[in-house]
MIDOSE-1310 file (N, C-alpha, C; in nm, 2 decimals, decimal comma, always signed):
residues 295
migk	+1,62/-0,67/+1,09/+1,49/-0,74/+1,09/+1,42/-0,71/+1,23; +1,29/-0,70/+1,23/+1,22/-0,68/+1,36/+1,20/-0,81/+1,43; +1,17/-0,91/+1,36/+1,15/-1,04/+1,42/+1,13/-1,15/+1,31; +1,15/-1,27/+1,35/+1,15/-1,38/+1,25/+1,02/-1,40/+1,19
eesi	+0,91/-1,39/+1,27/+0,78/-1,41/+1,21/+0,74/-1,30/+1,11; +0,78/-1,18/+1,14/+0,74/-1,07/+1,05/+0,84/-1,06/+0,93; +0,97/-1,09/+0,95/+1,07/-1,07/+0,84/+1,06/-0,93/+0,78; +1,05/-0,83/+0,86/+1,04/-0,69/+0,81/+1,18/-0,63/+0,83
rtfn	+1,23/-0,57/+0,72/+1,35/-0,50/+0,72/+1,33/-0,36/+0,77; +1,41/-0,31/+0,86/+1,39/-0,18/+0,92/+1,47/-0,07/+0,84; +1,43/+0,05/+0,86/+1,49/+0,17/+0,79/+1,50/+0,28/+0,89; +1,59/+0,38/+0,86/+1,60/+0,49/+0,95/+1,58/+0,62/+0,88
qkei	+1,57/+0,73/+0,96/+1,54/+0,86/+0,90/+1,63/+0,90/+0,79; +1,76/+0,88/+0,81/+1,86/+0,92/+0,71/+1,84/+0,85/+0,58; +1,81/+0,72/+0,58/+1,78/+0,65/+0,46/+1,66/+0,70/+0,39; +1,55/+0,73/+0,46/+1,43/+0,77/+0,40/+1,44/+0,91/+0,35
asll	+1,51/+1,00/+0,42/+1,53/+1,14/+0,38/+1,60/+1,15/+0,25; +1,69/+1,06/+0,22/+1,77/+1,06/+0,10/+1,68/+1,03/-0,02; +1,56/+0,97/+0,00/+1,48/+0,92/-0,11/+1,37/+1,02/-0,15; +1,36/+1,13/-0,08/+1,25/+1,22/-0,10/+1,27/+1,32/-0,21
sgks	+1,16/+1,36/-0,28/+1,16/+1,44/-0,40/+1,17/+1,59/-0,37; +1,13/+1,63/-0,25/+1,13/+1,77/-0,21/+1,00/+1,83/-0,24; +0,90/+1,76/-0,30/+0,77/+1,82/-0,33/+0,69/+1,83/-0,20; +0,60/+1,93/-0,20/+0,52/+1,95/-0,08/+0,38/+1,98/-0,13
fqne	+0,29/+2,01/-0,03/+0,15/+2,04/-0,06/+0,13/+2,15/-0,16; +0,23/+2,24/-0,17/+0,23/+2,35/-0,27/+0,24/+2,31/-0,41; +0,28/+2,18/-0,43/+0,29/+2,13/-0,57/+0,16/+2,06/-0,62; +0,06/+2,05/-0,53/-0,06/+1,98/-0,56/-0,16/+2,07/-0,64
nfpv	-0,25/+2,00/-0,71/-0,36/+2,07/-0,79/-0,46/+2,14/-0,69; -0,47/+2,09/-0,58/-0,58/+2,13/-0,49/-0,52/+2,18/-0,35; -0,59/+2,26/-0,28/-0,54/+2,30/-0,15/-0,54/+2,19/-0,05; -0,42/+2,17/+0,02/-0,41/+2,07/+0,13/-0,44/+2,15/+0,26
asfv	-0,57/+2,17/+0,29/-0,61/+2,24/+0,41/-0,58/+2,39/+0,39; -0,67/+2,46/+0,32/-0,65/+2,60/+0,29/-0,68/+2,69/+0,41; -0,68/+2,82/+0,39/-0,71/+2,92/+0,50/-0,85/+2,90/+0,56; -0,94/+2,82/+0,49/-1,07/+2,80/+0,53/-1,07/+2,71/+0,66
ikre	-0,97/+2,62/+0,66/-0,97/+2,52/+0,77/-0,90/+2,57/+0,89; -0,96/+2,53/+1,01/-0,90/+2,57/+1,14/-0,76/+2,52/+1,16; -0,68/+2,60/+1,23/-0,53/+2,56/+1,25/-0,51/+2,42/+1,30; -0,58/+2,38/+1,41/-0,56/+2,26/+1,47/-0,59/+2,14/+1,37
tkql	-0,69/+2,16/+1,29/-0,72/+2,06/+1,19/-0,62/+2,06/+1,08; -0,58/+2,17/+1,04/-0,49/+2,19/+0,93/-0,36/+2,12/+0,96; -0,31/+2,13/+1,08/-0,18/+2,07/+1,12/-0,18/+1,92/+1,10; -0,29/+1,86/+1,14/-0,31/+1,71/+1,14/-0,33/+1,67/+0,99
irrf	-0,40/+1,74/+0,91/-0,42/+1,71/+0,77/-0,29/+1,71/+0,70; -0,21/+1,82/+0,72/-0,08/+1,83/+0,66/+0,02/+1,72/+0,71; +0,01/+1,68/+0,83/+0,09/+1,57/+0,88/+0,06/+1,44/+0,81; -0,07/+1,42/+0,79/-0,12/+1,30/+0,71/-0,07/+1,31/+0,57
yffa	-0,08/+1,43/+0,51/-0,03/+1,45/+0,37/+0,12/+1,42/+0,36; +0,20/+1,47/+0,45/+0,35/+1,44/+0,44/+0,38/+1,29/+0,45; +0,30/+1,22/+0,53/+0,32/+1,08/+0,53/+0,29/+1,02/+0,39; +0,18/+1,06/+0,33/+0,14/+1,02/+0,19/+0,25/+1,06/+0,09
rtad	+0,30/+1,18/+0,10/+0,40/+1,23/+0,01/+0,53/+1,15/+0,02; +0,56/+1,11/+0,14/+0,68/+1,03/+0,16/+0,67/+0,90/+0,10; +0,56/+0,83/+0,12/+0,53/+0,70/+0,06/+0,53/+0,71/-0,09; +0,47/+0,81/-0,14/+0,46/+0,83/-0,28/+0,60/+0,85/-0,35
diad	+0,68/+0,93/-0,28/+0,82/+0,95/-0,33/+0,90/+0,82/-0,34; +0,87/+0,73/-0,24/+0,94/+0,60/-0,24/+0,90/+0,52/-0,35; +0,76/+0,51/-0,37/+0,71/+0,43/-0,48/+0,75/+0,48/-0,62; +0,78/+0,61/-0,63/+0,82/+0,67/-0,76/+0,97/+0,69/-0,78
nknl	+1,05/+0,65/-0,68/+1,19/+0,67/-0,69/+1,25/+0,58/-0,79; +1,32/+0,64/-0,89/+1,37/+0,56/-1,01/+1,50/+0,48/-0,97; +1,56/+0,52/-0,86/+1,68/+0,46/-0,82/+1,66/+0,33/-0,73; +1,54/+0,31/-0,70/+1,51/+0,19/-0,61/+1,46/+0,08/-0,69
thkt	+1,49/-0,05/-0,65/+1,43/-0,16/-0,72/+1,29/-0,18/-0,66; +1,21/-0,26/-0,74/+1,07/-0,29/-0,69/+1,08/-0,36/-0,55; +1,18/-0,44/-0,53/+1,19/-0,51/-0,41/+1,22/-0,42/-0,29; +1,31/-0,32/-0,31/+1,34/-0,23/-0,20/+1,22/-0,14/-0,17
klei	+1,16/-0,09/-0,27/+1,04/-0,01/-0,25/+0,94/-0,08/-0,16; +0,91/-0,21/-0,19/+0,82/-0,28/-0,11/+0,87/-0,31/+0,03; +1,00/-0,33/+0,04/+1,05/-0,35/+0,18/+1,03/-0,22/+0,26; +1,05/-0,11/+0,20/+1,03/+0,02/+0,28/+0,88/+0,04/+0,31
lnff	+0,80/+0,02/+0,21/+0,65/+0,04/+0,23/+0,60/-0,07/+0,33; +0,65/-0,19/+0,33/+0,61/-0,29/+0,43/+0,65/-0,25/+0,57; +0,77/-0,19/+0,58/+0,81/-0,14/+0,71/+0,72/-0,03/+0,76; +0,68/+0,06/+0,67/+0,59/+0,17/+0,71/+0,46/+0,10/+0,76
dysi	+0,41/+0,01/+0,68/+0,28/-0,06/+0,72/+0,29/-0,13/+0,85; +0,40/-0,20/+0,88/+0,43/-0,26/+1,00/+0,43/-0,16/+1,12; +0,50/-0,05/+1,10/+0,51/+0,05/+1,20/+0,38/+0,11/+1,24; +0,29/+0,13/+1,13/+0,16/+0,19/+1,16/+0,07/+0,08/+1,23
kksf	+0,08/-0,04/+1,18/-0,01/-0,14/+1,24/+0,03/-0,17/+1,38; +0,15/-0,17/+1,42/+0,20/-0,20/+1,55/+0,23/-0,08/+1,64; +0,22/+0,04/+1,58/+0,27/+0,16/+1,65/+0,41/+0,15/+1,69; +0,49/+0,09/+1,60/+0,63/+0,07/+1,62/+0,71/+0,20/+1,60
ksdi	+0,78/+0,24/+1,71/+0,86/+0,37/+1,70/+1,00/+0,35/+1,65; +1,02/+0,42/+1,54/+1,16/+0,42/+1,48/+1,21/+0,57/+1,50; +1,31/+0,61/+1,42/+1,35/+0,75/+1,42/+1,30/+0,82/+1,30; +1,20/+0,76/+1,23/+1,15/+0,83/+1,11/+1,03/+0,92/+1,15
lvln	+1,06/+1,05/+1,13/+0,97/+1,15/+1,19/+0,83/+1,15/+1,13; +0,82/+1,13/+1,00/+0,69/+1,13/+0,94/+0,60/+1,02/+1,00; +0,66/+0,90/+1,03/+0,58/+0,79/+1,09/+0,55/+0,82/+1,24; +0,65/+0,87/+1,31/+0,63/+0,89/+1,45/+0,52/+1,00/+1,47
nlik	+0,52/+1,10/+1,39/+0,42/+1,21/+1,40/+0,28/+1,16/+1,37; +0,27/+1,06/+1,28/+0,14/+1,00/+1,25/+0,10/+0,91/+1,36; +0,19/+0,82/+1,41/+0,16/+0,72/+1,51/+0,11/+0,78/+1,64; +0,17/+0,90/+1,68/+0,14/+0,96/+1,81/-0,01/+1,01/+1,81
dfst	-0,07/+1,02/+1,70/-0,21/+1,07/+1,69/-0,31/+0,95/+1,70; -0,26/+0,83/+1,69/-0,35/+0,71/+1,68/-0,43/+0,70/+1,81; -0,38/+0,73/+1,93/-0,45/+0,71/+2,05/-0,58/+0,80/+2,06; -0,57/+0,91/+1,99/-0,68/+1,01/+1,99/-0,77/+0,99/+1,86
lkfa	-0,70/+0,98/+1,75/-0,77/+0,96/+1,62/-0,77/+0,82/+1,58; -0,87/+0,74/+1,63/-0,87/+0,60/+1,60/-0,88/+0,56/+1,46; -0,94/+0,65/+1,38/-0,96/+0,62/+1,24/-0,84/+0,64/+1,15; -0,74/+0,71/+1,20/-0,62/+0,75/+1,12/-0,54/+0,63/+1,08
rnhs	-0,53/+0,52/+1,17/-0,45/+0,41/+1,14/-0,50/+0,34/+1,01; -0,63/+0,31/+1,01/-0,69/+0,24/+0,89/-0,67/+0,32/+0,76; -0,70/+0,45/+0,77/-0,68/+0,53/+0,64/-0,54/+0,53/+0,60; -0,44/+0,54/+0,69/-0,30/+0,54/+0,66/-0,26/+0,41/+0,59
rnll	-0,31/+0,30/+0,64/-0,27/+0,17/+0,59/-0,34/+0,14/+0,45; -0,46/+0,20/+0,43/-0,52/+0,19/+0,30/-0,44/+0,26/+0,20; -0,39/+0,38/+0,23/-0,31/+0,46/+0,14/-0,19/+0,38/+0,09; -0,12/+0,30/+0,19/-0,01/+0,23/+0,16/-0,03/+0,11/+0,06
kafk	-0,16/+0,07/+0,05/-0,19/-0,04/-0,05/-0,17/+0,02/-0,19; -0,20/+0,14/-0,21/-0,19/+0,20/-0,35/-0,04/+0,22/-0,38; +0,04/+0,26/-0,28/+0,18/+0,28/-0,31/+0,26/+0,15/-0,33; +0,21/+0,05/-0,26/+0,26/-0,09/-0,29/+0,23/-0,13/-0,43
ldak	+0,11/-0,09/-0,48/+0,08/-0,12/-0,62/+0,17/-0,04/-0,71; +0,20/+0,08/-0,68/+0,29/+0,17/-0,76/+0,43/+0,11/-0,77; +0,47/+0,04/-0,66/+0,60/-0,01/-0,65/+0,62/-0,13/-0,75; +0,52/-0,19/-0,80/+0,53/-0,31/-0,88/+0,44/-0,31/-1,01
kqry	+0,34/-0,22/-1,01/+0,25/-0,23/-1,12/+0,27/-0,11/-1,22; +0,27/-0,14/-1,35/+0,30/-0,03/-1,44/+0,19/-0,01/-1,55; +0,09/-0,09/-1,55/-0,02/-0,07/-1,64/-0,16/-0,10/-1,58; -0,26/-0,04/-1,62/-0,40/-0,06/-1,57/-0,48/-0,09/-1,69
kdwk	-0,54/-0,21/-1,69/-0,60/-0,27/-1,81/-0,73/-0,20/-1,85; -0,81/-0,15/-1,75/-0,94/-0,09/-1,78/-0,98/+0,01/-1,68; -1,10/+0,07/-1,70/-1,15/+0,17/-1,61/-1,17/+0,12/-1,47; -1,22/+0,00/-1,46/-1,25/-0,07/-1,33/-1,13/-0,08/-1,25
ellf	-1,02/-0,13/-1,31/-0,89/-0,15/-1,24/-0,84/-0,01/-1,20; -0,85/+0,09/-1,27/-0,81/+0,22/-1,24/-0,89/+0,27/-1,11; -1,02/+0,25/-1,11/-1,10/+0,29/-1,00/-1,06/+0,22/-0,87; -1,02/+0,09/-0,89/-0,97/+0,02/-0,77/-0,85/+0,08/-0,71
ycky	-0,76/+0,12/-0,80/-0,63/+0,19/-0,76/-0,67/+0,32/-0,68; -0,76/+0,40/-0,73/-0,80/+0,52/-0,67/-0,87/+0,50/-0,54; -0,93/+0,39/-0,52/-1,00/+0,35/-0,40/-0,90/+0,36/-0,28; -0,77/+0,33/-0,31/-0,67/+0,33/-0,21/-0,57/+0,45/-0,22
sanp	-0,55/+0,50/-0,34/-0,45/+0,61/-0,36/-0,51/+0,75/-0,33; -0,64/+0,76/-0,34/-0,70/+0,90/-0,32/-0,81/+0,90/-0,21; -0,90/+0,80/-0,22/-1,02/+0,81/-0,13/-0,99/+0,81/+0,02; -0,88/+0,74/+0,07/-0,86/+0,75/+0,21/-0,83/+0,89/+0,26
vgkf	-0,77/+0,98/+0,17/-0,74/+1,12/+0,21/-0,87/+1,19/+0,24; -0,97/+1,18/+0,15/-1,10/+1,24/+0,18/-1,17/+1,19/+0,30; -1,16/+1,06/+0,32/-1,22/+1,00/+0,44/-1,16/+1,05/+0,57; -1,02/+1,06/+0,57/-0,95/+1,11/+0,68/-0,99/+1,26/+0,71
fidl	-1,00/+1,34/+0,61/-1,04/+1,48/+0,62/-1,18/+1,49/+0,69; -1,27/+1,41/+0,64/-1,41/+1,41/+0,69/-1,41/+1,37/+0,84; -1,35/+1,25/+0,86/-1,35/+1,20/+1,00/-1,28/+1,30/+1,10; -1,17/+1,36/+1,06/-1,10/+1,45/+1,14/-1,18/+1,57/+1,17
tyff	-1,25/+1,63/+1,07/-1,32/+1,75/+1,09/-1,44/+1,73/+1,18; -1,51/+1,62/+1,16/-1,63/+1,59/+1,25/-1,58/+1,56/+1,39; -1,47/+1,50/+1,40/-1,41/+1,46/+1,53/-1,39/+1,59/+1,61; -1,33/+1,69/+1,55/-1,30/+1,82/+1,62/-1,43/+1,90/+1,64
ankp	-1,52/+1,89/+1,55/-1,65/+1,96/+1,56/-1,74/+1,89/+1,66; -1,70/+1,77/+1,71/-1,78/+1,70/+1,80/-1,93/+1,68/+1,76; -1,94/+1,65/+1,63/-2,07/+1,63/+1,57/-2,09/+1,49/+1,51; -2,21/+1,44/+1,51/-2,23/+1,31/+1,44/-2,23/+1,34/+1,29
link	-2,18/+1,24/+1,22/-2,18/+1,25/+1,07/-2,31/+1,20/+1,01; -2,40/+1,29/+1,00/-2,53/+1,25/+0,94/-2,52/+1,24/+0,79; -2,59/+1,15/+0,73/-2,58/+1,12/+0,59/-2,44/+1,07/+0,55; -2,38/+0,99/+0,64/-2,24/+0,94/+0,63/-2,22/+0,87/+0,50
riit	-2,31/+0,78/+0,46/-2,29/+0,70/+0,34/-2,29/+0,79/+0,22; -2,38/+0,88/+0,21/-2,39/+0,97/+0,09/-2,27/+1,06/+0,08; -2,23/+1,12/+0,20/-2,12/+1,21/+0,20/-1,99/+1,14/+0,17; -1,97/+1,02/+0,23/-1,85/+0,95/+0,20/-1,84/+0,91/+0,06
kssd	-1,95/+0,86/+0,00/-1,95/+0,83/-0,15/-1,92/+0,95/-0,23; -1,97/+1,06/-0,20/-1,94/+1,19/-0,27/-1,80/+1,22/-0,26; -1,74/+1,21/-0,14/-1,60/+1,24/-0,12/-1,51/+1,14/-0,20; -1,55/+1,01/-0,21/-1,48/+0,92/-0,29/-1,48/+0,95/-0,43
nlct	-1,60/+1,00/-0,48/-1,60/+1,04/-0,62/-1,52/+1,16/-0,65; -1,51/+1,25/-0,56/-1,43/+1,37/-0,58/-1,28/+1,34/-0,58; -1,24/+1,26/-0,48/-1,10/+1,22/-0,47/-1,06/+1,14/-0,59; -1,14/+1,04/-0,63/-1,11/+0,96/-0,75/-1,09/+1,05/-0,87
alqi	-1,19/+1,15/-0,89/-1,18/+1,24/-1,00/-1,05/+1,32/-1,00; -1,01/+1,37/-0,89/-0,89/+1,44/-0,88/-0,77/+1,36/-0,91; -0,77/+1,23/-0,87/-0,66/+1,14/-0,89/-0,64/+1,12/-1,04; -0,75/+1,09/-1,11/-0,75/+1,06/-1,25/-0,71/+1,19/-1,34
inhi	-0,76/+1,30/-1,29/-0,72/+1,43/-1,36/-0,57/+1,44/-1,35; -0,51/+1,41/-1,24/-0,37/+1,41/-1,22/-0,30/+1,31/-1,31; -0,36/+1,19/-1,33/-0,30/+1,09/-1,42/-0,30/+1,15/-1,56; -0,40/+1,22/-1,60/-0,40/+1,27/-1,74/-0,30/+1,39/-1,75
qdck	-0,29/+1,47/-1,65/-0,19/+1,58/-1,65/-0,05/+1,53/-1,66; -0,02/+1,42/-1,59/+0,12/+1,37/-1,58/+0,14/+1,24/-1,67; +0,05/+1,22/-1,76/+0,06/+1,09/-1,84/+0,19/+1,08/-1,91; +0,24/+1,19/-1,97/+0,37/+1,18/-2,04/+0,49/+1,16/-1,95
ddyl	+0,49/+1,24/-1,84/+0,61/+1,22/-1,74/+0,60/+1,08/-1,68; +0,49/+1,03/-1,64/+0,48/+0,90/-1,58/+0,53/+0,79/-1,68; +0,50/+0,81/-1,81/+0,55/+0,71/-1,90/+0,70/+0,72/-1,93; +0,75/+0,84/-1,95/+0,89/+0,86/-1,98/+0,98/+0,84/-1,86
eldr	+0,94/+0,87/-1,74/+1,02/+0,86/-1,62/+1,01/+0,73/-1,55; +0,89/+0,67/-1,55/+0,86/+0,55/-1,47/+0,81/+0,44/-1,55; +0,79/+0,46/-1,68/+0,73/+0,35/-1,77/+0,60/+0,31/-1,70; +0,52/+0,40/-1,65/+0,40/+0,37/-1,58/+0,28/+0,44/-1,66
vylp	+0,18/+0,36/-1,68/+0,06/+0,42/-1,76/-0,06/+0,39/-1,68; -0,12/+0,50/-1,63/-0,25/+0,48/-1,55/-0,37/+0,48/-1,65; -0,36/+0,55/-1,76/-0,47/+0,56/-1,86/-0,50/+0,41/-1,90; -0,62/+0,37/-1,90/-0,65/+0,23/-1,92/-0,61/+0,18/-2,06
islf	-0,54/+0,07/-2,06/-0,49/+0,01/-2,18/-0,61/-0,03/-2,27; -0,72/-0,06/-2,22/-0,84/-0,09/-2,30/-0,88/+0,03/-2,39; -0,86/+0,15/-2,34/-0,89/+0,27/-2,42/-0,78/+0,29/-2,53; -0,66/+0,26/-2,51/-0,56/+0,26/-2,61/-0,60/+0,16/-2,72
kkys	-0,64/+0,05/-2,68/-0,69/-0,05/-2,78/-0,81/-0,01/-2,86; -0,90/+0,05/-2,78/-1,03/+0,10/-2,85/-1,00/+0,20/-2,96; -0,91/+0,29/-2,93/-0,88/+0,39/-3,03/-0,75/+0,36/-3,12; -0,71/+0,24/-3,11/-0,60/+0,19/-3,19/-0,47/+0,28/-3,18
ipve	-0,44/+0,31/-3,05/-0,32/+0,39/-3,02/-0,22/+0,31/-2,95; -0,09/+0,32/-2,99/+0,01/+0,25/-2,92/+0,04/+0,33/-2,79; +0,08/+0,27/-2,69/+0,11/+0,34/-2,56/+0,23/+0,43/-2,59; +0,32/+0,40/-2,68/+0,43/+0,48/-2,71/+0,40/+0,63/-2,76
elkn	+0,27/+0,65/-2,79/+0,23/+0,78/-2,83/+0,25/+0,88/-2,71; +0,25/+0,83/-2,59/+0,27/+0,92/-2,48/+0,40/+1,00/-2,48; +0,49/+0,95/-2,56/+0,62/+1,03/-2,56/+0,62/+1,14/-2,67; +0,51/+1,15/-2,74/+0,51/+1,25/-2,85/+0,49/+1,39/-2,79
nnss	+0,51/+1,49/-2,87/+0,50/+1,63/-2,82/+0,36/+1,69/-2,86; +0,29/+1,61/-2,93/+0,15/+1,65/-2,97/+0,06/+1,53/-2,97; -0,07/+1,56/-2,93/-0,17/+1,45/-2,93/-0,23/+1,43/-3,07; -0,25/+1,30/-3,10/-0,32/+1,27/-3,23/-0,47/+1,29/-3,20
kdfn	-0,54/+1,28/-3,31/-0,69/+1,29/-3,30/-0,74/+1,18/-3,21; -0,69/+1,06/-3,23/-0,73/+0,94/-3,16/-0,70/+0,96/-3,01; -0,58/+1,01/-2,98/-0,55/+1,03/-2,84/-0,64/+1,13/-2,77; -0,67/+1,24/-2,85/-0,77/+1,34/-2,80/-0,90/+1,27/-2,77
nlkk	-0,95/+1,18/-2,85/-1,07/+1,11/-2,83/-1,06/+1,02/-2,70; -0,95/+0,96/-2,68/-0,93/+0,88/-2,56/-0,94/+0,98/-2,44; -0,87/+1,09/-2,45/-0,87/+1,18/-2,34/-1,01/+1,23/-2,30; -1,08/+1,27/-2,41/-1,22/+1,32/-2,39/-1,31/+1,22/-2,33
emin	-1,29/+1,09/-2,36/-1,37/+0,99/-2,30/-1,35/+0,98/-2,15; -1,22/+0,99/-2,12/-1,18/+0,98/-1,98/-1,24/+1,10/-1,90; -1,23/+1,22/-1,96/-1,28/+1,34/-1,89/-1,43/+1,34/-1,88; -1,50/+1,28/-1,97/-1,64/+1,26/-1,96/-1,68/+1,18/-1,84
kiek	-1,60/+1,07/-1,82/-1,62/+0,98/-1,71/-1,59/+1,06/-1,58; -1,49/+1,14/-1,58/-1,45/+1,22/-1,46/-1,56/+1,32/-1,43; -1,61/+1,38/-1,53/-1,72/+1,48/-1,50/-1,84/+1,42/-1,45; -1,87/+1,29/-1,48/-1,98/+1,22/-1,42/-1,96/+1,20/-1,27
lldy	-1,83/+1,16/-1,24/-1,80/+1,14/-1,10/-1,82/+1,27/-1,02; -1,78/+1,39/-1,08/-1,80/+1,52/-1,01/-1,94/+1,55/-1,00; -2,02/+1,52/-1,10/-2,17/+1,55/-1,09/-2,23/+1,46/-0,98; -2,19/+1,34/-0,97/-2,24/+1,25/-0,86/-2,20/+1,30/-0,72
sekg	-2,09/+1,37/-0,71/-2,04/+1,41/-0,58/-2,10/+1,54/-0,53; -2,14/+1,62/-0,62/-2,18/+1,76/-0,58/-2,30/+1,76/-0,47; -2,40/+1,69/-0,50/-2,52/+1,70/-0,41/-2,48/+1,64/-0,27; -2,40/+1,54/-0,27/-2,36/+1,48/-0,14/-2,27/+1,57/-0,06
lqli	-2,18/+1,65/-0,13/-2,10/+1,74/-0,06/-2,18/+1,85/+0,00; -2,29/+1,89/-0,06/-2,37/+1,99/+0,00/-2,43/+1,95/+0,13; -2,44/+1,82/+0,16/-2,50/+1,77/+0,28/-2,40/+1,79/+0,40; -2,28/+1,82/+0,38/-2,18/+1,83/+0,49/-2,22/+1,95/+0,57
dvwr	-2,25/+1,93/+0,70/-2,30/+2,04/+0,79/-2,20/+2,11/+0,87; -2,07/+2,08/+0,85/-1,96/+2,16/+0,91/-1,92/+2,26/+0,80; -1,94/+2,39/+0,83/-1,93/+2,49/+0,72/-1,79/+2,49/+0,66; -1,69/+2,49/+0,74/-1,55/+2,50/+0,68/-1,52/+2,38/+0,59
lrke	-1,56/+2,26/+0,63/-1,54/+2,14/+0,55/-1,62/+2,15/+0,42; -1,74/+2,19/+0,43/-1,82/+2,20/+0,31/-1,76/+2,30/+0,21; -1,72/+2,41/+0,26/-1,66/+2,51/+0,17/-1,53/+2,46/+0,11; -1,45/+2,40/+0,19/-1,32/+2,34/+0,13/-1,35/+2,24/+0,02
tlii	-1,44/+2,15/+0,04/-1,47/+2,05/-0,06/-1,53/+2,11/-0,18; -1,61/+2,22/-0,17/-1,67/+2,29/-0,28/-1,57/+2,36/-0,36; -1,47/+2,42/-0,29/-1,35/+2,48/-0,36/-1,28/+2,38/-0,45; -1,25/+2,26/-0,39/-1,18/+2,16/-0,46/-1,26/+2,11/-0,57
lnia	-1,39/+2,10/-0,56/-1,48/+2,05/-0,67/-1,47/+2,15/-0,78; -1,47/+2,28/-0,75/-1,46/+2,38/-0,86/-1,33/+2,37/-0,93; -1,22/+2,34/-0,85/-1,09/+2,33/-0,91/-1,09/+2,21/-1,01; -1,15/+2,10/-0,97/-1,16/+1,98/-1,05/-1,23/+2,01/-1,18
krlc	-1,34/+2,08/-1,17/-1,42/+2,11/-1,29/-1,34/+2,20/-1,39; -1,27/+2,29/-1,33/-1,20/+2,38/-1,42/-1,08/+2,31/-1,49; -1,02/+2,22/-1,41/-0,91/+2,14/-1,47/-0,96/+2,05/-1,58; -1,08/+1,99/-1,57/-1,14/+1,91/-1,67/-1,16/+2,00/-1,80
fllk	-1,21/+2,12/-1,78/-1,23/+2,21/-1,90/-1,09/+2,24/-1,97; -0,99/+2,27/-1,89/-0,86/+2,30/-1,94/-0,80/+2,18/-2,02; -0,82/+2,06/-1,96/-0,77/+1,94/-2,02/-0,84/+1,90/-2,15; -0,97/+1,93/-2,16/-1,04/+1,91/-2,28/-0,99/+2,00/-2,39
nndp	-0,95/+2,12/-2,36/-0,92/+2,22/-2,46/-0,77/+2,24/-2,48; -0,69/+2,16/-2,41/-0,54/+2,17/-2,42/-0,48/+2,04/-2,43; -0,35/+2,04/-2,47/-0,28/+1,91/-2,50/-0,18/+1,88/-2,39; -0,21/+1,77/-2,31/-0,12/+1,74/-2,20/+0,01/+1,68/-2,24
lkkk	+0,02/+1,64/-2,37/+0,15/+1,59/-2,42/+0,24/+1,70/-2,46; +0,18/+1,82/-2,48/+0,25/+1,94/-2,53/+0,31/+2,02/-2,41; +0,22/+2,03/-2,30/+0,26/+2,11/-2,19/+0,18/+2,06/-2,06; +0,23/+2,10/-1,95/+0,16/+2,07/-1,82/+0,04/+2,16/-1,81
ikls	-0,08/+2,10/-1,79/-0,20/+2,17/-1,78/-0,23/+2,20/-1,63; -0,24/+2,32/-1,60/-0,27/+2,36/-1,46/-0,34/+2,49/-1,45; -0,40/+2,52/-1,33/-0,47/+2,64/-1,32/-0,38/+2,76/-1,30; -0,42/+2,88/-1,35/-0,35/+3,00/-1,32/-0,39/+3,05/-1,19
riel	-0,32/+3,15/-1,13/-0,36/+3,20/-1,00/-0,50/+3,27/-1,01; -0,53/+3,33/-1,12/-0,66/+3,39/-1,13/-0,77/+3,29/-1,13; -0,75/+3,18/-1,20/-0,84/+3,07/-1,21/-0,86/+3,00/-1,07; -0,75/+2,99/-1,00/-0,75/+2,93/-0,87/-0,83/+3,02/-0,77
lfcf	-0,81/+3,15/-0,78/-0,88/+3,25/-0,70/-1,03/+3,24/-0,72; -1,06/+3,23/-0,85/-1,20/+3,22/-0,89/-1,27/+3,10/-0,83; -1,20/+2,99/-0,83/-1,25/+2,86/-0,77/-1,27/+2,88/-0,62; -1,18/+2,95/-0,55/-1,20/+2,97/-0,41/-1,32/+3,06/-0,38
ikgi	-1,34/+3,17/-0,46/-1,45/+3,26/-0,44/-1,58/+3,19/-0,46; -1,59/+3,11/-0,57/-1,71/+3,04/-0,61/-1,74/+2,94/-0,50; -1,64/+2,87/-0,45/-1,67/+2,77/-0,35/-1,72/+2,83/-0,22; -1,67/+2,95/-0,19/-1,71/+3,01/-0,06/-1,85/+3,07/-0,07
icd	-1,88/+3,14/-0,18/-2,00/+3,21/-0,19/-2,12/+3,13/-0,23; -2,09/+3,02/-0,30/-2,20/+2,93/-0,35/-2,24/+2,82/-0,25; -2,36/+2,79/-0,24/-2,41/+2,68/-0,15/-2,53/+2,62/-0,21
C-alpha cells in the first residue's frame, strides 16, 4: 500500500508484463501515427498508445477478477495523478513527459475511466450510454493527438471547439465500428456487449444471438441502424477536420476518416458474426492515397 489515506495497492513491472496480450498498434484498424507524422511526434503518440494498450489488456484479462482489475487501474491512475515513479516502464515513460506536455496527464486519466468501466461493466443499455463510454475510451486519444501536434507546431489551435468536436465524432465512430467488428468475440470471451441492449429489444433479438455463425435478418437491421448512426458521426466530423491547419495532422485524420467510411461499407455488406471484417492492404492503400490527395 502507498499510504493509509489512499489505500492504493502497488504493482510492479513483472506483474503487469505477465498480463499483456502482446497486441500492438499494428493490430488496430487505423494507423497509430503513420509515415505522415513527424518522428518526434510519432514517438510520443505511440508511447501514449502503449499506455492505453496496457490498460486495455488489464481490463480485458479473463484471468483477473473485477476487483484486481480495478486495483491495478486505480494504481495507474494514482501514479499518473501524483507522478509516482514505480518500475512500470509504460507509466514512467508517460509520466516523464508531463512536465513538458501539461495536457497529457488529463487525457491519460480520462482514458482510465473507460478501462475502469470495462473492468466491471458488461452491458450498455442504449446509444447514449455507449456514447458516454466512448467519451473516455476513444475521444481522449484524438484530443491528445491534436494537442501534441499543435504543441510541436507552436501554433494556436484556431477553431478549437469545432475541431475537437469533429475529432470526438471520428474517434467515437472508430470505437463503435470496432465494437461491431468484435461483437462476437467480446460476448464469447468476456460476456461483454457494447451494442445497445435497447436495440436488441427493439428488434426482438436475444443477446445470445451473438454466438451464432450467421446473422439473422433482425440482427442485420440492428447492425445497419448502428452503422447509419456511425455514418452521421463521420459526416459531422469531416468539415471540422478540414479546418486543421497543420498539414500532417489534417492528412492523418482524413486518412483515418476514409478508413472509417470504408469499414462502414464493409460492415454493411458483410456478416461480423461469420468472420472478422477488416480492410485489405489494397483498400488501406486507397484510403491513404485519398486522404493525402484530397482536401
